[in-house]
C-alpha positions in Angstrom: 0.4 5.6 15.2 -1.0 9.0 14.9 -4.7 10.0 14.8 -4.3 11.3 11.3 -3.0 7.9 10.1 -6.0 6.2 11.7 -8.3 8.7 10.1 -6.8 8.0 6.6 -6.9 4.3 7.1 -10.6 4.5 7.9 -11.2 6.5 4.7 -9.1 3.9 2.8 -11.4 1.2 4.1 -14.5 3.1 3.0 -13.0 3.6 -0.5 -12.2 -0.1 -0.8 -15.7 -1.1 0.3 -17.2 1.1 -2.4 -14.5 -0.2 -4.9 -13.7 3.4 -5.7 -10.2 3.4 -7.1 -10.5 7.1 -8.1 -11.2 8.0 -4.5 -8.3 6.0 -3.3 -6.0 7.9 -5.7 -7.4 11.2 -4.5 -6.9 10.2 -0.9 -3.3 9.1 -1.7 -2.6 12.5 -3.1 -4.1 14.2 -0.1 -2.0 12.0 2.2 1.2 13.1 0.3 0.2 16.7 0.5 -0.8 16.8 4.1 1.8 14.5 5.8 5.5 15.1 5.2 6.6 11.7 6.3 3.6 9.3 6.3 4.0 6.4 8.8 4.8 3.0 7.5 1.5 1.8 9.0 -0.5 4.2 6.8 1.6 3.3 3.7 1.1 -0.4 4.3 -2.6 0.2 4.3 -2.4 2.1 1.1 -0.5 -0.8 -0.5 -3.1 -3.2 0.8 -6.0 -1.1 -0.6 -4.4 -0.8 -4.0 -3.7 -4.5 -3.9 -7.2 -5.4 -3.1 -8.3 -3.3 -6.0 -5.8 -5.0 -8.3 -3.7 -2.0 -9.0 -0.1 -3.3 -9.0 1.5 -0.2 -10.4 0.3 2.1 -7.6 0.9 -0.5 -4.9 4.4 -1.0 -6.0 5.0 2.8 -6.3 3.9 3.2 -2.6 6.1 0.3 -1.6 9.1 1.8 -3.3 8.7 5.0 -1.3 8.8 3.4 2.1 12.2 4.3 3.6 12.3 1.1 5.7 9.7 -1.4 4.8 8.7 -3.7 7.6 7.4 -7.3 7.4 3.9 -6.0 6.8 5.1 -3.9 3.9 6.8 -6.9 2.3 3.8 -9.1 2.9 1.4 -6.5 1.3 3.5 -6.1 -1.8 4.0 -9.9 -2.2 0.3 -10.5 -1.8 -0.6 -8.5 -4.9 1.9 -10.3 -7.0 0.5 -13.6 -5.7 -3.1 -12.5 -6.3 -2.3 -11.5 -9.9 -0.4 -14.8 -10.5 2.9 -13.1 -11.1 4.9 -15.7 -9.1 8.3 -15.3 -10.7 8.2 -11.5 -10.0 6.9 -12.3 -6.5 9.9 -14.7 -6.0 12.3 -11.9 -7.1 10.8 -9.5 -4.6 10.9 -12.2 -1.9 14.6 -12.7 -2.5 15.2 -9.0 -1.8 13.7 -9.2 1.7 16.3 -8.5 4.3 14.7 -10.8 6.9 
């Protein structure tokens, strides 16, 4: 994992701690502008941050752009559906898992 990914993950944690969804979106834009191919690790943290803030649309958008989601990616997206009580949709996503 790169130092830029670690840096952005630290900033994501700060944004979450302050419950500042606007800052998370700005940071998300900055990540997309400055990193051509963000690491899955960073994208997973972005999904988790959106999830913790209850933003399903943005979490799912990030998930959909991961070329090869890993087990952490799947867990992150499933957790927001669970958190929001959308169990039937969570089951549909779970059934798509290649593991």
